[in-house]
C-alpha positions in Angstrom: -31.5 -16.1 -3.0 -30.4 -19.8 -3.0 -26.4 -20.4 -2.8 -26.3 -24.4 -1.9 -22.4 -25.3 -2.5 -21.3 -22.0 -2.3 -19.4 -20.1 0.6 -21.0 -17.3 2.2 -18.4 -15.1 3.9 -17.7 -11.8 5.8 -16.9 -8.7 3.1 -13.0 -8.9 2.6 -11.4 -5.6 3.7 -8.6 -4.6 2.3 -5.6 -3.7 4.9 -3.4 -2.2 2.4 -4.2 -0.3 -0.2 -3.4 3.1 -2.3 -7.2 4.6 -2.9 -7.6 7.2 -1.1 -8.7 9.4 -4.2 -10.0 6.9 -6.5 -14.1 7.1 -6.3 -12.9 11.2 -6.5 -11.1 10.2 -9.6 -13.5 8.0 -11.3 -16.1 10.7 -10.8 -14.4 13.5 -12.5 -13.0 11.0 -15.4 -9.5 9.7 -14.2 -9.8 6.1 -13.7 -12.8 4.4 -15.5 -15.2 2.0 -14.0 -12.5 -1.2 -14.5 -10.1 0.7 -12.5 -12.2 1.8 -9.6 -14.5 -1.2 -8.9 -11.4 -4.2 -9.7 -11.5 -4.4 -5.7 -14.7 -4.6 -4.6 -15.2 -6.9 -7.6 -13.2 -9.5 -5.9 -15.4 -9.4 -3.2 -13.7 -6.2 -1.0 -16.6 -4.7 1.0 -14.1 -2.5 3.0 -10.6 -0.8 1.7 -7.6 0.7 4.4 -6.3 3.5 2.8 -3.5 6.4 4.2 -1.3 3.9 4.1 3.2 4.2 3.7 2.9 7.9 5.5 0.6 9.3 2.6 -3.1 10.5 2.9 -5.7 12.5 1.9 -7.8 13.1 5.1 -7.6 15.3 6.8 -7.8 17.3 3.3 -6.6 20.4 5.0 -3.4 18.3 5.8 -2.6 16.6 2.2 -0.5 19.3 0.8 -1.9 18.9 -2.7 -4.9 20.9 -3.9 -6.3 17.8 -6.2 -6.5 15.9 -3.1 -8.6 18.6 -1.0 -11.2 17.6 -2.5 -11.4 14.3 -0.6 -13.9 15.8 1.6 -16.4 14.9 -1.3 -16.2 11.4 -1.4 -19.5 11.2 0.4 -21.4 13.0 -1.8 -19.9 11.4 -4.7 -21.0 8.1 -3.6 -18.6 4.7 -2.9 -19.6 0.8 -4.0 -17.6 0.1 -0.7 -16.3 1.1 2.2 -13.5 3.4 3.4 -11.4 3.2 6.4 -8.2 6.1 6.4 -5.1 6.0 8.3 -3.4 9.5 9.1 0.0 9.6 7.3 2.9 10.7 8.9 4.1 12.0 5.4 0.9 14.3 4.7 1.8 15.6 8.0 5.3 16.5 7.6 5.0 18.1 4.8 2.1 20.3 6.0 4.3 21.2 9.3 7.7 20.9 8.3 7.9 21.3 4.8 9.4 19.0 2.1 13.2 19.8 3.1 15.4 17.2 4.0 16.1 18.5 7.6 15.0 17.9 11.2 11.9 18.5 12.5 11.9 21.0 15.8 10.5 20.5 19.3 7.9 22.9 18.1 7.1 21.6 15.0 7.0 17.9 16.3 4.5 19.5 19.3 2.0 20.7 16.0 2.5 17.3 14.3 1.2 15.8 16.9 -1.3 17.8 17.1 -2.6 16.9 13.7 -2.1 13.6 14.2 -4.5 13.7 17.9 -6.9 15.4 15.7 -7.1 12.8 13.1 -7.4 9.8 15.0 -9.9 11.4 17.5 -11.6 12.2 14.2 -11.7 9.2 13.0 -8.4 7.6 11.3 -8.0 4.0 12.5 -4.1 4.4 13.2 -1.0 6.4 12.2 1.1 5.3 9.5 5.0 5.9 8.0 6.4 5.3 5.0 10.4 5.8 5.9 11.2 5.0 2.5 9.5 8.0 0.9 10.3 11.8 1.4 9.4 14.1 3.4 8.9 11.2 5.8 12.6 9.2 5.0 13.9 12.7 6.6 12.6 11.9 10.1 14.6 10.5 12.4 13.1 7.7 15.1 12.8 9.8 17.2 10.4 12.3 15.8 7.7 9.5 14.7 8.1 7.7 18.2 6.7 11.4 19.6 4.1 10.5 17.2 3.4 6.9 17.3 2.4 8.0 21.3 -0.4 9.8 20.0 -1.6 6.6 18.5 -1.5 4.9 21.3 -3.2 7.0 23.5 -6.2 6.2 21.3 -5.4 2.5 21.1 -4.4 2.8 17.7 -1.6 1.0 16.0 1.7 2.5 14.3 1.7 0.8 10.8 4.8 1.4 9.0 6.4 0.8 5.2 9.7 0.0 6.8 12.4 2.1 6.0 14.4 -0.3 4.9 12.9 -4.0 2.9 15.9 -4.7 1.7 19.8 -5.3 2.5 18.7 -3.4 5.7 15.2 -5.2 6.3 16.6 -6.5 10.0 17.9 -3.3 11.2 14.4 -1.1 10.0 12.1 -4.0 11.7 14.3 -3.2 14.5 13.6 0.4 14.3 9.9 -0.3 14.0 10.2 -2.7 17.2 11.8 0.1 19.4 9.2 2.7 18.1 6.3 1.0 19.4 7.7 -0.4 22.6 8.8 3.4 23.0 5.4 4.4 21.9 3.4 2.2 23.6 1.5 1.2 20.4 0.7 -1.5 19.0 2.7 -2.4 15.0 1.8 -3.6 12.2 4.4 -3.9 9.4 2.7 -2.9 5.8 3.2 -5.7 2.9 6.5 -7.2 4.5 8.6 -9.0 2.4 12.6 -8.8 2.2 13.3 -8.1 -1.5 16.3 -7.5 -3.5 19.1 -10.4 -4.0 20.8 -9.5 -0.9 17.7 -9.9 0.9 16.1 -12.7 -0.2 15.5 -15.6 2.6 15.4 -13.1 5.3 11.9 -13.7 6.2 13.1 -16.5 7.9 15.1 -14.0 10.7 12.1 -11.6 10.3 9.1 -13.7 11.2 11.1 -15.7 13.6 11.6 -12.3 15.7 7.8 -11.0 14.8 6.8 -14.0 16.3 8.8 -14.3 19.3 7.8 -10.7 20.2 4.0 -12.2 20.1 5.0 -14.5 22.2 6.2 -12.4 24.7 2.6 -10.2 24.8 3.6 -7.8 22.4 0.5 -6.7 19.7 2.6 -7.3 16.2 0.7 -8.0 13.2 1.5 -7.6 9.1 0.1 -7.5 5.9 1.5 -9.0 2.1 0.0 -9.0 -0.9 0.5 -12.9 -2.9 2.8 -11.3 -5.6 6.6 -11.5 -6.5 6.5 -7.9 -7.4 6.3 -4.9 -6.0 4.7 -1.4 -7.2 5.7 2.4 -6.4 6.4 5.3 -8.1 10.0 5.8 -10.4 11.0 8.7 -8.2 11.2 6.2 -5.5 14.3 4.6 -6.6 16.6 7.8 -6.4 18.2 8.6 -3.6 16.5 10.7 -1.1 18.4 13.9 -1.6 17.1 14.0 -4.9 14.2 15.2 -3.3 15.0 17.6 -1.1 12.9 20.4 -1.6 10.2 18.5 -3.0 9.0 17.6 -6.9 9.9 21.0 -8.3 13.0 20.6 -7.3 14.0 17.3 -8.5 12.9 18.2 -12.3 15.3 20.8 -11.8 18.1 18.3 -10.4 16.9 15.9 -13.5 18.0 18.7 -15.6 21.0 19.5 -14.7 24.1 16.8 -16.3 25.9 17.1 -13.3 23.6 15.9 -10.8 22.4 13.4 -12.9 26.4 12.1 -13.0 25.6 12.2 -8.9 22.4 10.3 -9.3 24.3 7.4 -11.5 27.2 7.3 -8.6 24.4 7.4 -5.5 23.1 4.1 -7.2 26.3 2.4 -7.9 27.6 3.3 -4.9 25.0 3.6 -2.7 24.4 5.7 0.2 24.1 5.1 3.7 20.4 4.4 4.9 19.1 4.5 1.6 17.3 1.3 0.4 18.2 1.5 -3.3 15.8 -0.2 -5.0 18.0 -0.8 -8.3 21.3 -1.1 -6.7 19.6 -4.6 -5.4 18.4 -5.8 -8.2 19.2 -3.9 -11.3 16.9 -1.7 -14.4 15.9 -4.9 -15.9 14.0 -5.4 -13.5 11.9 -1.7 -13.4 8.8 -2.0 -15.7 7.3 1.1 -16.6 3.5 0.2 -15.3 1.8 4.4 -15.6 3.4 6.9 -17.9 0.6 8.6 -20.2 2.2 10.5 -21.9 4.6 7.1 -22.7 1.7 4.9 -23.1 4.4 2.7 -25.7 7.2 2.6 -22.5 4.5 0.6 -20.7 5.1 -2.8 -19.9 8.5 -2.6 -20.4 12.0 -2.6 -18.7 13.9 0.8 -17.9 16.4 -1.5 -18.9 14.8 -2.2 -22.3 13.6 1.3 -23.2 17.5 2.6 -22.8 18.9 -0.3 -24.7 16.6 0.6 -27.6 17.0 4.0 -27.5 20.8 4.0 -27.1 21.3 5.7 -23.8 22.2 4.9 -20.1 19.0 3.9 -18.0 19.3 7.0 -15.6 19.4 9.8 -18.5 16.2 7.9 -20.0 15.0 8.0 -16.5 15.3 11.4 -16.1 13.8 12.4 -19.4 10.9 10.6 -19.0 10.3 11.7 -15.2 11.1 15.3 -16.8 8.6 14.6 -19.8 5.8 13.2 -17.0 6.0 15.8 -14.7 7.5 13.7 -12.2 4.0 11.1 -12.5 5.6 7.7 -13.3 4.3 4.3 -11.9 6.4 1.5 -12.3 6.5 -2.7 -11.2 9.9 -3.5 -9.6 10.3 -7.7 -9.8 12.3 -8.0 -6.2 11.2 -10.9 -4.7 11.3 -14.5 -4.3 8.4 -17.2 -4.1 9.4 -18.8 -0.8 9.3 -15.5 1.0 6.0 -14.2 -0.6 4.8 -18.1 0.7 6.7 -17.8 4.4 4.7 -14.3 4.9 1.5 -15.5 3.6 1.6 -18.5 6.4 2.4 -16.8 9.5 -0.5 -17.0 11.8 -0.3 -13.1 12.5 -0.1 -11.5 8.4 -3.2 -10.2 6.8 -4.1 -10.0 3.2 -3.6 -6.4 1.5 -3.1 -5.9 -1.8 -1.1 -2.4 -1.4 -3.4 -1.7 -4.5 -3.3 1.6 -6.4 -5.8 2.4 -9.0 -4.3 4.5 -12.2 -4.4 4.2 -15.5 -1.9 2.6 -17.4 -0.8 -1.1 -16.7 -0.8 -1.0 -12.6 0.1 -4.0 -11.2 -2.3 -6.9 -11.1 -2.8 -6.7 -7.3 -5.6 -4.2 -7.3 -7.8 -7.0 -9.2 -6.6 -9.8 -8.4 -5.1 -10.6 -4.7 -7.6 -11.9 -2.6 -9.0 -14.1 -5.6 -5.7 -15.1 -5.5 -4.7 -16.2 -1.8 -8.4 -18.4 -2.2 -7.6 -19.7 -5.5 -4.0 -20.5 -5.8 -2.7 -20.3 -2.3 -5.2 -22.0 -0.3 -6.7 -24.2 -2.3 -4.2 -25.2 -5.1 -1.4 -25.0 -3.4 -2.8 -25.9 -0.2 -0.7 -23.2 2.2 -3.6 -22.9 4.4 -7.3 -23.9 4.5 -10.3 -22.0 3.7 -11.4 -20.6 6.9 -8.3 -19.4 7.6 -7.6 -17.7 4.2 -11.1 -15.9 5.1 -9.7 -15.4 8.6 -7.2 -13.3 7.2 -9.1 -11.0 5.1 -11.7 -10.1 7.3 -11.7 -11.1 11.4 -7.9 -10.3 11.1 -7.8 -6.9 9.8 -11.2 -5.9 11.4 -10.0 -5.7 14.7 -6.3 -4.5 13.8 -7.7 -1.3 12.2 -10.8 -1.5 15.1 -13.6 -2.1 13.0 -16.6 -3.5 15.2 -19.2 -5.7 13.8 -17.0 -6.3 10.6 -15.4 -9.4 8.9 -17.5 -11.5 11.2 -21.0 -12.9 10.0 -23.8 -12.7 12.7 -27.0 -11.2 13.4 -26.3 -7.8 14.6 -23.1 -7.2 12.2 -22.6 -4.8 9.1 -24.3 -6.5 6.4 -20.9 -6.6 4.5 -20.4 -10.4 2.5 -19.5 -11.9 -0.2 -20.7 -15.1 -1.7 -18.0 -17.1 -3.7 -17.3 -20.4 -5.4 -14.5 -22.0 -3.6 -13.6 -24.8 -6.4 -13.5 -22.0 -8.9 -12.3 -19.1 -7.3 -9.2 -18.1 -9.0 -7.7 -14.8 -10.5 -7.2 -13.4 -13.4 -5.3 -10.4 -13.6 -1.7 -10.4 -15.5 0.7 -8.0 -15.9 0.0 -7.7 -19.6 -4.2 -7.7 -18.1 -4.0 -6.6 -15.0 -7.9 -5.3 -14.4 -9.7 -8.4 -15.3 -11.7 -9.7 -12.8 -11.4 -13.2 -10.9 -13.7 -16.1 -11.8 -16.1 -17.6 -9.1 -17.2 -14.8 -7.0 -20.9 -14.6 -7.0 -22.3 -11.6 -4.9 -20.6 -8.9 -2.9 -23.3 -6.8 -0.6 -22.2 -3.7 0.9 -24.3 -2.1 3.8 -27.3 -4.7 3.0 -27.5 -3.4 -0.8 -26.1 -5.8 -3.7 -23.1 -4.2 -5.4 -21.7 -6.9 -7.6 -23.7 -9.8 -9.1 -21.9 -12.4 -10.8 -19.0 -10.2 -11.7 -21.5 -7.0 -13.0 -20.9 -3.5 -10.8 -24.7 -2.6 -9.9 -25.6 0.7 -9.6 -25.9 0.4 -5.9 -23.6 3.0 -3.8 -23.9 2.6 -0.2 -20.6 2.1 0.6 -19.1 4.8 3.0 -16.4 6.3 4.7 -15.2 4.4 8.2 -14.6 6.2 11.5 -13.1 4.6 14.0 
């Protein structure tokens, strides 16, 4: 093939996805081809899943019957590779349950055994999502005990901080303490300072991380190139609302008195809780995925509530009840200067935080890598092309212990992407979130061409990687 004038790079490695079951969901008809393949069309040849404390590996610990089929991924076939962290929330749900309580010493021992088994079996690290239940019910000592297991395996502690908003500095210090006291390397997931009370604080958090690195600590982070995040609508409610699991949450939402308590919690805050709405407002929360309410998708909670003439919390409660709790949202909570500051940090790598789901998902799943190369590297000049490529190849390969990936050399794995540096651009938008990028000519996974000029071939050479 003549690639004169084009860039030949190692296949991109997405440092942070929630695509654990994408291949299964595609095979079973819950996702279409565009939803499943949005990542690889950009040039992503390996995805790191199991983030934010939620993993489907090992399947018997996932706690969700629909996800226990994860072991069939290899039989279904993947376009690109998947590597997984072992999630703290998954393990805690299996061992402790979904109640808002501390784990006993024996339960921590059992959780440590599960984490040890998973890491020995090939998980590339241990993840937490300390704003999400049941992970948020754990104290620092519990997480430290489990991170020690990761340290013994030489694998990182990967964390969605307990607070990325007004309490971000304290939450970062907790993560640093966990890493120091456990001996594990630290990787901060999708680093941001979100909400109006935290804007600009990346100047402080990045300086802290840089200082730790200068002192010899192994610490890195990942970041997606957008000022909006995405998560579950239920995460907008305080941790106590989730005590006992999803069924108990829905019971509380049916109770008018409980709704009043939820309104009060959002208005006044709860100690230790991130409180996204309190830091921004319902006008910054957009419905992204609600299968039974397609007309809600793309509209803010504030707009929907105003149109219906109801209180925003009541609209949220009814929506969650109608959708059995399964609603995704987009939160416009960050500032551009903070995003650029994190992207430019030499220890930051690119992670889409992509969530392949129906509806109007965040465009980061289909646009992150092309956006970094086209907008931030070529147009803004935040860094040069070689540094941009390093942030999405060699850096994540080193962080997650993937030998002979993220490099171009004889004997390395034949995961490659060929693109036009002058043309590569993201096209995915919040209105059309799955539009493929321009400028990606060829994607090769395991020596097989899987994408040619934007078209996904029938080759399925991807596999689950063990480290």
